TORROTI-676137 format. One record per residue (C-alpha): residue number from 1; residue in three letters; x, y, z. Coordinates in nm, 2 decimals, always signed. Example, Ala and Ser with C-alpha at 12.3 -4.5 7.8 and 13.67 -1.06 7.14 Angstrom:
# TORROTI-676137
DOTI:nr:rest:c1:c2:c3
DOTI:1:Ala:+1.23:-0.45:+0.78
DOTI:2:Ser:+1.37:-0.11:+0.71
***
This chain:
# TORROTI-676137
DOTI:nr:rest:c1:c2:c3
DOTI:1:Unk:-2.32:-2.92:+0.94
DOTI:2:Unk:-2.47:-2.57:+0.89
DOTI:3:Unk:-2.42:-2.39:+0.57
DOTI:4:Unk:-2.22:-2.10:+0.74
DOTI:5:Unk:-1.99:-2.35:+0.91
DOTI:6:Unk:-1.93:-2.54:+0.58
DOTI:7:Unk:-1.85:-2.20:+0.39
DOTI:8:Unk:-1.60:-2.09:+0.66
DOTI:9:Unk:-1.42:-2.44:+0.64
DOTI:10:Unk:-1.37:-2.43:+0.26
DOTI:11:Unk:-1.29:-2.06:+0.20
DOTI:12:Unk:-0.93:-2.02:+0.13
DOTI:13:Unk:-0.72:-1.75:+0.28
DOTI:14:Unk:-0.66:-1.50:+0.00
DOTI:15:Unk:-0.35:-1.34:+0.13
DOTI:16:Unk:-0.14:-1.30:+0.45
DOTI:17:Unk:+0.11:-1.03:+0.52
DOTI:18:Unk:+0.25:-0.85:+0.84
DOTI:19:Unk:+0.05:-1.10:+1.03
DOTI:20:Unk:-0.28:-1.02:+0.88
DOTI:21:Unk:-0.49:-1.28:+0.71
DOTI:22:Unk:-0.75:-1.18:+0.44
DOTI:23:Unk:-1.06:-1.38:+0.37
DOTI:24:Unk:-1.37:-1.34:+0.14
DOTI:25:Unk:-1.67:-1.57:+0.17
DOTI:26:Unk:-1.93:-1.68:-0.09
DOTI:27:Unk:-2.27:-1.55:-0.04
DOTI:28:Unk:-2.15:-1.27:+0.19
DOTI:29:Unk:-2.36:-0.96:+0.26
DOTI:30:Unk:-2.32:-0.61:+0.11
DOTI:31:Unk:-2.15:-0.38:+0.10
DOTI:32:Unk:-1.86:-0.58:-0.07
DOTI:33:Unk:-1.59:-0.63:+0.19
DOTI:34:Unk:-1.32:-0.86:+0.31
DOTI:35:Unk:-1.24:-1.00:+0.65
DOTI:36:Unk:-0.91:-0.92:+0.81
DOTI:37:Unk:-0.78:-1.13:+1.09
DOTI:38:Unk:-0.48:-1.01:+1.30
DOTI:39:Unk:-0.41:-1.21:+1.61
DOTI:40:Unk:-0.72:-1.21:+1.82
DOTI:41:Unk:-0.87:-0.91:+1.64
DOTI:42:Unk:-1.10:-0.93:+1.33
DOTI:43:Unk:-1.25:-0.65:+1.12
DOTI:44:Unk:-1.47:-0.64:+0.81
DOTI:45:Unk:-1.32:-0.38:+0.57
DOTI:46:Unk:-1.53:-0.22:+0.29
DOTI:47:Unk:-1.35:-0.27:-0.05
DOTI:48:Unk:-1.47:+0.06:-0.20
DOTI:49:Unk:-1.32:+0.29:+0.06
DOTI:50:Unk:-1.13:+0.09:+0.33
DOTI:51:Unk:-1.36:+0.19:+0.62
DOTI:52:Unk:-1.41:-0.06:+0.90
DOTI:53:Unk:-1.76:-0.21:+0.87
DOTI:54:Unk:-1.75:-0.42:+1.18
DOTI:55:Unk:-1.49:-0.51:+1.45
DOTI:56:Unk:-1.15:-0.36:+1.51
DOTI:57:Unk:-0.79:-0.41:+1.43
DOTI:58:Unk:-0.50:-0.25:+1.62
DOTI:59:Unk:-0.35:+0.06:+1.45
DOTI:60:Unk:-0.06:-0.16:+1.32
DOTI:61:Unk:-0.33:-0.36:+1.12
DOTI:62:Unk:-0.49:-0.05:+0.97
DOTI:63:Unk:-0.21:+0.11:+0.76
DOTI:64:Unk:-0.25:+0.45:+0.60
DOTI:65:Unk:-0.30:+0.49:+0.23
DOTI:66:Unk:-0.22:+0.77:-0.01
DOTI:67:Unk:-0.49:+1.04:-0.04
DOTI:68:Unk:-0.66:+1.04:-0.38
DOTI:69:Unk:-0.46:+1.34:-0.51
DOTI:70:Unk:-0.16:+1.23:-0.30
DOTI:71:Unk:+0.13:+1.24:-0.53
DOTI:72:Unk:+0.32:+1.52:-0.70
DOTI:73:Unk:+0.66:+1.54:-0.88
DOTI:74:Unk:+0.82:+1.85:-0.74
DOTI:75:Unk:+1.15:+1.80:-0.92
DOTI:76:Unk:+1.32:+1.54:-1.14
DOTI:77:Unk:+1.30:+1.19:-0.98
DOTI:78:Unk:+1.14:+1.30:-0.66
DOTI:79:Unk:+0.78:+1.23:-0.55
DOTI:80:Unk:+0.59:+1.41:-0.28
DOTI:81:Unk:+0.34:+1.19:-0.11
DOTI:82:Unk:+0.04:+1.29:+0.09
DOTI:83:Unk:-0.12:+1.02:+0.31
DOTI:84:Unk:-0.47:+1.01:+0.44
DOTI:85:Unk:-0.34:+1.05:+0.80
DOTI:86:Unk:-0.18:+1.38:+0.71
DOTI:87:Unk:+0.18:+1.25:+0.67
DOTI:88:Unk:+0.38:+1.40:+0.38
DOTI:89:Unk:+0.70:+1.26:+0.26
DOTI:90:Unk:+0.94:+1.33:-0.04
DOTI:91:Unk:+1.12:+1.03:-0.18
DOTI:92:Unk:+1.39:+1.05:-0.43
DOTI:93:Unk:+1.42:+0.76:-0.69
DOTI:94:Unk:+1.78:+0.62:-0.71
DOTI:95:Unk:+1.86:+0.64:-1.08
DOTI:96:Unk:+2.11:+0.42:-1.25
DOTI:97:Unk:+2.11:+0.08:-1.07
DOTI:98:Unk:+1.79:-0.05:-1.21
DOTI:99:Unk:+1.88:-0.22:-1.54
DOTI:100:Unk:+1.70:-0.54:-1.60
DOTI:101:Unk:+1.44:-0.47:-1.34
DOTI:102:Unk:+1.08:-0.33:-1.35
DOTI:103:Unk:+1.23:-0.01:-1.20
DOTI:104:Unk:+1.45:+0.05:-1.50
DOTI:105:Unk:+1.18:+0.26:-1.68
DOTI:106:Unk:+1.18:+0.51:-1.40
DOTI:107:Unk:+1.53:+0.61:-1.49
DOTI:108:Unk:+1.37:+0.81:-1.77
DOTI:109:Unk:+1.25:+1.14:-1.60
DOTI:110:Unk:+0.95:+1.18:-1.85
DOTI:111:Unk:+0.83:+0.82:-1.76
DOTI:112:Unk:+0.90:+0.88:-1.39
DOTI:113:Unk:+0.67:+1.19:-1.39
DOTI:114:Unk:+0.38:+0.98:-1.52
DOTI:115:Unk:+0.33:+0.84:-1.16
DOTI:116:Unk:-0.04:+0.86:-1.02
DOTI:117:Unk:-0.24:+0.74:-0.73
DOTI:118:Unk:-0.44:+0.42:-0.82
DOTI:119:Unk:-0.79:+0.49:-0.70
DOTI:120:Unk:-0.85:+0.12:-0.62
DOTI:121:Unk:-0.52:+0.02:-0.45
DOTI:122:Unk:-0.45:+0.38:-0.32
DOTI:123:Unk:-0.09:+0.36:-0.37
DOTI:124:Unk:+0.15:+0.51:-0.65
DOTI:125:Unk:+0.16:+0.34:-0.99
DOTI:126:Unk:+0.33:+0.39:-1.32
DOTI:127:Unk:+0.22:+0.30:-1.67
DOTI:128:Unk:+0.44:-0.01:-1.67
DOTI:129:Unk:+0.24:-0.17:-1.39
DOTI:130:Unk:+0.49:-0.09:-1.11
DOTI:131:Unk:+0.32:-0.01:-0.78
DOTI:132:Unk:+0.48:+0.04:-0.43
DOTI:133:Unk:+0.37:-0.07:-0.09
DOTI:134:Unk:+0.20:+0.23:+0.09
DOTI:135:Unk:+0.33:+0.10:+0.43
DOTI:136:Unk:+0.69:+0.12:+0.31
DOTI:137:Unk:+0.63:+0.47:+0.13
DOTI:138:Unk:+0.47:+0.59:+0.46
DOTI:139:Unk:+0.79:+0.49:+0.64
DOTI:140:Unk:+0.64:+0.21:+0.86
DOTI:141:Unk:+0.86:-0.06:+0.72
DOTI:142:Unk:+1.17:-0.11:+0.53
DOTI:143:Unk:+1.15:-0.25:+0.18
DOTI:144:Unk:+1.20:-0.63:+0.17
DOTI:145:Unk:+1.48:-0.60:-0.09
DOTI:146:Unk:+1.70:-0.32:-0.22
DOTI:147:Unk:+1.56:+0.02:-0.17
DOTI:148:Unk:+1.51:+0.21:-0.49
DOTI:149:Unk:+1.40:+0.53:-0.30
DOTI:150:Unk:+1.57:+0.77:-0.05
DOTI:151:Unk:+1.38:+1.00:+0.19
DOTI:152:Unk:+1.45:+1.36:+0.11
DOTI:153:Unk:+1.16:+1.49:+0.31
DOTI:154:Unk:+1.26:+1.85:+0.43
DOTI:155:Unk:+1.36:+1.86:+0.80
DOTI:156:Unk:+1.43:+1.48:+0.83
DOTI:157:Unk:+1.75:+1.29:+0.83
DOTI:158:Unk:+1.79:+1.12:+0.47
DOTI:159:Unk:+1.78:+0.75:+0.46
DOTI:160:Unk:+1.59:+0.46:+0.28
DOTI:161:Unk:+1.22:+0.49:+0.19
DOTI:162:Unk:+1.12:+0.29:+0.50
DOTI:163:Unk:+1.33:+0.49:+0.74
***
């Protein structure tokens, strides 16, 4: 059995979400990247910047991320998000129903305002480790559980964060 075939057989799938499977291989080449498999499509994605090194994925498999300076707090408990595809959304945090959850700290407006874009994951994070799925923030998907955010983007009908 060849070394390459043996490596492919024993390398575990690191993650699977929305039908995309993520793999990384021992002794792979530079630049550091992961392999994303979505149905019959495969792409090698550079870890440092998210660019496609080789192959293709359908648009559904390449989700937008927040731009590096893509979060502002224009008013209490509201975040304005700017994504790398040009989409801008304003989401209001729903205060008061978060006791006993990781979201409880966000009820404090001073803590809420400490939101920033993590340069590695390219999504919003808070000092308590809370991070949110950029695909939900972008409006592509509904949250899996209770939504803690409401879309208040000017010119749109108001609804849950994934609406």
